[in-house]
C-alpha positions as CSV (number, residue, x, y, z in Angstrom):
1,M,69.3,-29.4,186.5
2,K,68.4,-30.6,190.0
3,R,65.0,-32.1,190.7
4,D,63.6,-33.4,193.9
5,V,60.7,-35.9,193.7
6,S,58.8,-38.0,196.2
7,A,55.8,-40.3,196.5
8,Q,53.9,-41.5,199.6
9,L,51.1,-44.1,199.3
10,E,48.9,-45.8,201.8
11,V,47.2,-49.0,200.7
12,A,44.6,-51.0,202.6
13,I,45.0,-54.8,202.1
14,T,42.1,-57.1,203.0
15,A,43.5,-60.5,202.0
16,P,47.0,-61.9,201.2
17,T,48.3,-60.6,197.9
18,T,51.4,-59.7,195.9
19,L,52.0,-56.0,195.1
20,E,54.2,-54.5,192.4
21,F,55.1,-50.8,192.7
22,Q,56.6,-48.7,189.9
23,I,57.4,-45.4,191.7
24,A,61.2,-45.3,191.7
25,V,63.1,-43.2,189.2
26,A,64.3,-45.3,186.2
27,R,68.0,-46.1,186.3
28,Q,69.7,-44.6,183.3
29,P,73.3,-43.9,182.3
30,N,74.8,-40.5,183.3
31,L,71.9,-39.7,185.7
32,D,73.0,-38.9,189.2
33,L,70.4,-40.4,191.5
34,T,70.2,-40.3,195.3
35,E,67.2,-42.0,196.7
36,S,65.4,-43.8,199.6
37,L,62.6,-46.3,199.3
38,V,60.8,-47.7,202.4
39,F,57.8,-50.1,202.5
40,E,56.0,-51.0,205.7
41,L,53.1,-53.2,206.7
42,D,51.4,-51.9,209.8
43,G,54.6,-50.2,210.8
44,W,56.9,-53.3,210.2
45,P,59.5,-53.0,207.4
46,I,59.1,-54.9,204.2
47,T,62.1,-55.8,202.0
48,P,61.0,-55.9,198.3
49,W,62.8,-57.6,195.5
50,E,63.7,-55.4,192.5
51,I,62.8,-56.4,189.0
52,L,64.6,-54.6,186.2
53,G,62.5,-53.8,183.1
54,P,63.2,-52.2,179.8
55,H,64.4,-48.6,179.5
56,G,65.6,-48.5,183.1
57,T,62.2,-49.4,184.6
58,R,62.3,-50.8,188.1
59,I,59.5,-52.8,189.7
60,H,59.5,-53.4,193.5
61,K,57.6,-56.5,194.4
62,F,56.6,-58.2,197.7
63,S,53.9,-60.4,199.1
64,V,51.9,-59.3,202.2
65,G,48.9,-60.3,204.3
66,P,46.0,-58.1,205.4
67,G,46.9,-54.7,206.9
68,T,48.0,-51.3,205.8
69,V,50.9,-50.9,203.5
70,R,52.8,-47.6,203.4
71,A,55.3,-46.7,200.7
72,H,57.7,-43.8,201.1
73,Y,60.0,-42.8,198.2
74,R,62.2,-39.8,197.8
75,A,64.9,-39.0,195.3
76,T,67.2,-36.2,194.1
77,V,68.0,-36.3,190.5
78,L,70.9,-34.4,188.8
79,G,71.8,-34.1,185.2
80,H,70.2,-35.7,182.1
81,A,70.4,-39.3,181.1
82,T,72.4,-40.5,178.1
83,P,69.9,-41.3,175.3
84,E,69.3,-45.1,175.1
85,T,70.2,-47.1,172.0
86,T,66.9,-48.0,170.2
87,T,66.7,-51.6,168.9
88,D,64.9,-52.9,165.9
89,Y,62.7,-54.8,168.3
90,D,61.7,-51.5,170.0
91,R,60.7,-49.9,166.8
92,A,58.6,-52.9,165.8
93,L,57.0,-53.3,169.3
94,Y,56.0,-49.7,169.5
95,L,54.3,-49.7,166.1
96,R,51.8,-52.4,167.2
97,P,48.4,-51.7,168.6
98,S,48.1,-52.3,172.3
99,R,45.4,-52.7,175.0
100,F,44.9,-48.9,175.6
101,A,46.4,-47.5,172.3
102,E,44.2,-49.3,169.7
103,S,45.9,-47.9,166.6
104,D,44.4,-50.5,164.4
105,K,40.9,-49.0,165.0
106,L,42.1,-45.6,164.0
107,L,44.0,-46.2,160.7
108,G,41.4,-44.6,158.5
109,F,40.7,-41.7,160.8
110,A,44.4,-40.9,161.2
111,A,45.0,-41.1,157.4
112,T,42.1,-38.7,156.9
113,E,43.3,-36.2,159.5
114,F,47.0,-36.4,159.1
115,G,47.7,-37.9,155.7
116,S,49.8,-40.9,154.8
117,G,53.1,-39.4,153.8
118,T,56.6,-40.1,155.2
119,P,56.6,-39.7,159.0
120,D,58.7,-36.9,160.4
121,A,59.1,-34.7,163.5
122,Q,56.6,-32.1,162.2
123,L,53.9,-34.8,161.9
124,A,54.5,-36.0,165.5
125,V,54.1,-32.5,166.8
126,L,51.0,-32.0,164.6
127,V,49.4,-35.0,166.1
128,S,50.1,-33.9,169.7
129,Q,48.8,-30.4,169.1
130,W,45.7,-31.8,167.5
131,V,45.0,-34.0,170.5
132,G,45.7,-31.0,172.8
133,R,43.0,-29.0,171.0
134,R,40.5,-31.8,170.6
135,I,40.5,-33.2,174.1
136,R,39.7,-31.4,177.4
137,Y,41.5,-32.2,180.5
138,V,38.9,-33.1,183.1
139,A,39.8,-34.9,186.3
140,G,37.7,-38.0,186.9
141,S,36.3,-38.0,183.4
142,S,37.6,-41.4,182.3
143,D,37.6,-45.0,183.7
144,P,40.9,-46.9,184.2
145,I,39.8,-49.3,181.4
146,D,39.2,-46.6,178.8
147,G,41.5,-46.6,175.8
148,A,42.3,-44.1,173.0
149,V,39.0,-44.7,171.1
150,E,36.9,-43.9,174.2
151,T,39.0,-40.7,174.7
152,L,38.5,-39.6,171.1
153,L,34.7,-40.2,171.3
154,S,34.2,-38.6,174.8
155,G,36.5,-35.6,174.0
156,A,37.8,-35.5,177.6
157,G,40.3,-37.3,179.8
158,V,43.3,-37.1,182.1
159,C,47.0,-37.3,181.2
160,R,47.1,-41.0,180.5
161,D,44.1,-40.6,178.1
162,F,45.9,-37.8,176.2
163,A,49.1,-39.9,176.0
164,H,47.1,-43.0,174.8
165,L,45.4,-41.1,172.0
166,V,48.7,-39.4,170.8
167,V,50.4,-42.8,170.8
168,A,47.5,-44.6,169.0
169,L,47.3,-41.9,166.3
170,L,51.1,-41.9,165.8
171,R,51.2,-45.6,165.4
172,A,48.4,-45.4,162.9
173,V,50.5,-43.1,160.7
174,K,53.6,-45.4,161.1
175,V,55.5,-43.5,163.8
176,P,56.7,-45.8,166.6
177,A,55.3,-44.4,169.9
178,R,55.2,-45.4,173.5
179,V,54.1,-44.0,176.9
180,A,56.2,-43.0,179.9
181,S,55.2,-42.3,183.5
182,V,57.1,-39.4,185.0
183,Y,57.5,-37.1,187.9
184,A,56.6,-33.7,186.5
185,P,57.7,-30.5,188.3
186,G,55.1,-27.8,187.7
187,C,52.3,-30.2,187.0
188,A,49.0,-29.1,188.3
189,P,47.2,-30.9,189.8
190,M,50.3,-32.7,191.1
191,D,50.2,-36.4,190.5
192,F,52.1,-39.1,188.6
193,H,52.1,-37.8,185.0
194,A,52.0,-39.7,181.7
195,V,53.4,-38.5,178.4
196,A,53.8,-39.9,174.9
197,E,57.1,-40.5,173.2
198,A,57.6,-40.7,169.5
199,Y,60.7,-42.1,167.6
200,I,61.6,-39.4,165.3
201,D,64.9,-38.4,163.6
202,G,66.6,-41.4,165.3
203,A,65.7,-40.6,168.9
204,W,62.8,-40.8,171.3
205,R,61.1,-37.4,171.9
206,A,58.5,-36.5,174.5
207,L,55.1,-35.2,173.4
208,D,52.8,-33.8,176.1
209,A,49.4,-32.9,174.6
210,T,48.2,-31.7,178.0
211,G,51.0,-29.0,178.3
212,L,50.8,-29.4,182.1
213,A,54.6,-29.4,182.8
214,P,57.8,-28.4,181.0
215,R,59.1,-31.5,179.3
216,S,62.8,-30.7,180.1
217,T,62.1,-31.2,183.8
218,L,60.4,-34.6,183.5
219,V,61.9,-37.5,185.4
220,R,61.3,-41.0,183.9
221,I,59.8,-43.7,186.1
222,A,58.5,-46.4,183.7
223,T,58.2,-46.9,179.9
224,G,56.0,-49.2,177.9
225,R,53.3,-49.8,175.3
226,D,50.5,-48.1,177.4
227,A,49.2,-47.7,180.9
228,S,49.2,-51.5,181.5
229,D,53.0,-51.4,181.4
230,I,53.6,-48.2,183.5
231,A,51.0,-48.5,186.3
232,F,52.4,-47.2,189.6
233,L,50.8,-50.2,191.4
234,D,49.7,-53.7,190.4
235,N,47.8,-56.1,192.6
236,H,47.9,-59.9,192.2
237,G,45.7,-61.6,194.7
238,G,43.6,-60.1,197.5
239,E,41.5,-57.0,197.3
240,M,43.2,-53.6,198.0
241,K,42.3,-49.9,198.1
242,V,44.6,-46.9,197.7
243,R,43.7,-44.7,200.7
244,S,46.0,-41.9,200.0
245,L,48.5,-40.8,197.4
246,Q,50.8,-37.8,197.6
247,I,53.3,-36.8,194.9
248,H,55.8,-34.0,194.9
249,A,58.2,-32.8,192.2
250,T,60.2,-29.6,192.2
251,V,63.1,-28.1,190.3
252,D,65.7,-25.7,191.6
253,G,64.9,-22.2,190.4
254,L,62.3,-21.2,188.0
255,L,60.5,-23.6,185.7
256,P,61.9,-23.5,182.2
257,F,59.7,-22.4,179.3
258,D,58.4,-25.1,177.0
259,D,57.0,-24.2,173.6
260,N,55.7,-27.8,173.2
261,L,57.1,-27.7,169.6
262,T,60.8,-28.3,169.9
263,P,61.7,-32.1,170.1
264,T,62.7,-32.8,173.7
265,A,63.8,-36.0,175.4
266,V,62.5,-37.3,178.8
267,C,65.3,-37.6,181.4
């Protein structure tokens, strides 16, 4: 499968700061990746340093003064990545509550809704479907600081909110779960997308309660406990404002059908 993805951002900087971008496709074994990544400040090139994170995540970091930063990323992705080896630490880490996936606040609720039996693939799909029915996708309906509990109470959110609630409920019923930011061919509205992943039957499987894009086409960018780990841009210093953001993701030929039931891995 061939996928073409791109991201273009324009960011206004008002005081010296350090920026960290997570927009590049994750480096994974057996994935054929051709890419270009350019950063500029007021038209002058910037050379970032690359920080390698878990699960192939790549952070591109640099310090800049006031001005306009532009980021241009483009990649062609072929094939599917070899599934990663999951460590005992991963399984322990992704069972713990986190900033935006407060599973410890949902233990009783999750047990009442989904029981407390042995976790399996069917339970993970059940949780994702439940969130898909319970929460409405409404652009602009949540704040960046909202977590899974706020999403459950409000009944609305965007993709990251769906993913946080799925992850929090899964952890509450003893299923290791994490979030991934992805390029998502077919997603409408087109944007950086977020999905949940559950560790079931010895592998990580994608769960997208929004149903906005076929999971087999997704291209991994970053992976972590919640949105605090996978944000496309972090700012450490002066004030900034994202002026524009354009994301594109396409796949050769027709989009594949996704029943949102069969366990599927993110590329």
